[in-house]
C-alpha positions as CSV (number, residue, x, y, z in Angstrom):
1,X,28.4,33.1,13.5
2,X,29.1,30.1,15.9
3,X,29.9,28.0,12.8
4,X,33.0,29.9,12.3
5,X,34.4,29.3,15.8
6,X,37.0,26.6,16.1
7,X,34.8,24.3,18.4
8,X,35.1,21.3,16.1
9,X,35.8,20.4,12.5
10,X,32.3,21.0,11.2
11,X,33.0,19.3,7.9
12,X,34.2,16.1,9.5
13,X,31.2,16.2,11.9
14,X,28.9,16.5,8.9
15,X,30.5,13.6,7.1
16,X,30.5,11.4,10.2
17,X,26.9,12.3,11.2
18,X,25.7,11.5,7.7
19,X,27.5,8.2,7.5
20,X,26.5,7.1,11.0
21,X,23.0,8.5,11.6
22,X,21.3,9.9,8.5
23,X,22.3,8.0,5.3
24,X,21.6,4.5,6.7
25,X,18.1,5.6,7.6
26,X,17.1,7.9,4.8
27,X,16.1,6.0,1.7
28,X,14.9,7.2,-1.7
29,X,15.5,10.8,-0.6
30,X,18.5,12.9,-1.7
31,X,20.6,14.1,1.3
32,X,22.7,17.2,1.0
33,X,25.7,18.0,3.1
34,X,26.2,21.5,4.4
35,X,29.9,22.2,4.2
36,X,32.2,25.0,5.0
37,X,33.7,25.4,1.6
38,X,36.0,28.2,2.9
39,X,38.0,25.7,5.1
40,X,41.7,26.6,4.3
41,X,42.9,23.3,5.9
42,X,40.9,20.9,3.7
43,X,41.5,19.7,0.1
44,X,38.0,19.9,-1.1
45,X,38.8,17.8,-4.2
46,X,39.5,14.8,-2.0
47,X,36.9,15.6,0.7
48,X,34.1,15.8,-1.8
49,X,35.1,12.3,-3.0
50,X,34.5,11.2,0.6
51,X,31.1,12.9,0.6
52,X,30.2,11.2,-2.6
53,X,31.4,7.8,-1.4
54,X,29.4,8.2,1.8
55,X,26.2,8.5,-0.2
56,X,25.4,12.2,-0.1
57,X,23.5,13.4,-3.2
58,X,24.7,17.0,-3.0
59,X,26.2,19.8,-1.1
60,X,25.7,23.4,-0.2
61,X,27.9,26.1,1.2
62,X,26.6,26.3,4.7
63,X,27.9,27.9,6.8
64,X,28.7,30.7,4.3
65,X,30.7,33.9,4.2
66,X,28.0,35.4,2.0
67,X,26.0,36.3,5.1
68,X,29.0,38.1,6.8
69,X,30.2,41.5,6.1
70,X,32.2,44.3,7.8
71,X,35.5,43.8,9.7
72,X,34.8,40.1,10.5
73,X,34.4,39.3,6.8
74,X,37.5,41.3,5.9
75,X,39.6,39.5,8.5
76,X,38.3,36.0,7.4
77,X,39.2,36.8,3.8
78,X,42.6,38.1,4.7
79,X,43.4,34.8,6.6
80,X,42.5,32.6,3.6
81,X,38.9,31.8,4.6
82,X,37.3,33.2,1.5
83,X,33.9,33.2,-0.3
84,X,36.0,32.3,-3.5
85,X,36.8,29.0,-1.9
86,X,33.1,28.3,-1.4
87,X,32.5,29.0,-5.1
88,X,35.3,26.7,-6.1
89,X,33.9,23.9,-3.9
90,X,30.5,24.3,-5.6
91,X,32.2,24.0,-9.0
92,X,34.2,20.9,-7.9
93,X,31.0,19.3,-6.5
94,X,29.2,19.9,-9.7
95,X,31.9,18.4,-11.8
96,X,31.8,15.3,-9.6
97,X,28.1,14.9,-10.3
98,X,26.8,16.1,-6.9
99,X,23.7,18.3,-6.7
100,X,24.6,21.8,-5.6
101,X,22.9,24.7,-3.9
102,X,24.6,27.9,-2.9
103,X,24.0,30.8,-0.6
104,X,25.0,34.0,-2.4
105,X,24.5,37.7,-2.3
106,X,25.0,40.7,-4.5
107,X,27.4,43.5,-3.9
108,X,24.6,46.1,-4.3
109,X,22.2,46.6,-1.5
110,X,18.5,47.1,-2.5
111,X,17.0,50.6,-2.2
């Protein structure tokens, strides 16, 4: 839940951390960036170009709205922070040749 608080720009932090501390050290191993795909302030088309140029091999929608329900989820969706944007980010990343992994859930609860 803390990932949704406006403490910092988590996507920018992920990009910077990857470029500065992770990607220069990790060789011959794919590195995936956990991104808030629902970010309503970011053009994911351009941002994913930056992710790719930095050397990331893939992305996943983390943090994700898939794990949030109830009034908090409803309020996020009403303000433009939507799971649909996460799905769109995964599609854009796939088209750009990045590996993709996604958190998802179903509408039906088991049992």
